[in-house]
N, C-alpha and C positions, 0 to 999 in steps of 0.2 A: 528717628534711625534704627533700631531694634525692628518697630513693625513693618519697615521696608525691605530689612534682610529675611524676616519672616515668612513676607511674602513673596519674595524673590526665591525662595528656597520652595514654597509651596509649589509656584507655577512650575520653576526647574524640575521638582519632583513629579508632577502631573504629566509635564511634557516627555519624561523619560519614562515613564510609567507605558503613557501613549504609543512613545514607540517602540520599545522591548516590548510589549504584550500585543500593536499591532495584528500579525498575522493569526494569532491565539484568537480575535475575536471573530476571524472570519468562519460562518454558519457552517457545519460538519453536518455529515449526513454518515448514522449507522447504520449499514444494512446485518439483520441476523436472517440468517437461514432458515425457513420453517420444518425444513426434512432435517438437517443435520446440525443446526445453531451454530453454524459459523458464522463470526462474526467479525467488523472492521470499521472503520471510520476512515471518511474523505471529505477535504473541503466541497463544498457542493459546487462552487464556480469555475472547479478544475476540470468534472465532466458533471454537465449541467444533463446532458441527454440521457436517459436509460434508456438499453436497447432490450428488445425482444426477451420475456423468459425464454429459458428450454424448457423443453416439455417434461425433460426427469426431475425438474425441482431441486436441482445439485445446486445453483446458486443463479448471480447476476452480476451485467456487466453494465459499463457506462462509456459514455465519449465525451472526445470534446470537439468543438468545430475545427483544430487547428490538428486532429489527427490523433490525438491521444486517445487510448484503452485503459480500463481498470475494470477487473475480473475479480470476483470473490467468489470462491466457489469450495463443494467439496468431493471427496469419492470414497468409494469403499478401498478399503486396501484388502487384499485375499492373502494378507501375508508377506506376498514376492517382493513388494515395493518397500526399500531403505532408503533412506537420505542417499545415500552412494549411489544407488544405482537412480535416482532422481539426476542426479549430477550426471552419470555417466549417459543415461538417455539424452538428456541437455547438449552435450559436448559432442556427439553422435550427428545430433539434428542444425543445432549452432552454433555460431560465432561469439562461444564463449571467452569472458574477458574476467571473470570472477567467480569464484566458486568457492563456498565455508558449509558445514555443518558440523551436525554433534549425531549423538544418539538417537534424538526425537525433533530432528530440523535440518532443513537445509535450504541453502542459498544459491540462486545461480542468476548470471549477466551476462549480458552480452549482447549481439547482434542479430536480430531474425527479419529477413524479409528489409533490408534497407531502417529499420528501425533500433533502437535500444529497448530492451526487454529487462524485469526485475521481476524474480518470482523469490517470493517465501513462503516455504513448506513445514509445517508441522501433523508430528505425528500421532495422534490421539487413539488409543485403542486399536479398533478395524476402520478407522478414517483417517483420510489425510482434507488436514485445511489448508487451503493455497490464498492469496492474494497476489496478484501478476499487474502488473504496469508495463504499457508499451509506449512509445512515443517518437516522433519524427527526431532525427540525431540534431536536427537545426532548432530544435526546443528545447534541449538538455538543460540549461542555466535554468529553465521556468521548470522543468519536472522535474531534476536531481534531485532539489533541495523537499519535494514531497516526498520522492522515496522510502524514507526514513519512517517518518510520522506515520504515513500511511501504512506501511508491510507490518512495523512493530505493533499496529493496532490489533492487529492478526491476533482471534480470539478462537478456540473451540473444544467443544466436551470429547469425552471419550467416546466411542460408537460401540 
């Protein structure tokens, strides 16, 4: 009887671990920009198509067959951009539904060209590192769950 209980407990624990850890087992891509050192990770199956690299070498983008896009990049900050100015500029160009910022970071989300966008910026020295995700509104349930893990993986050194 004790062996049966132990065996059942082990089987139940293994099943629970598999269910709870399932999403974490997906293949991750970690991209690090050679020019600025910007770095972020994302599940490869969500954005399988690498888009052509920009000639400036400031980042890369990926796409999915269903119309979602991911951008990881950095740019020089000549000193005039701040977290508040990024939010202000986005508010003038897009339908912003969420915004938050601190002294060295900004997050802004909303709607642009019929798609949902979510952007995170971190300010390091004279660099602004960013990750942006855009996806069709009808795919919200699929991509909303990726926004936190992907954007929170953003890292970048001071320039």
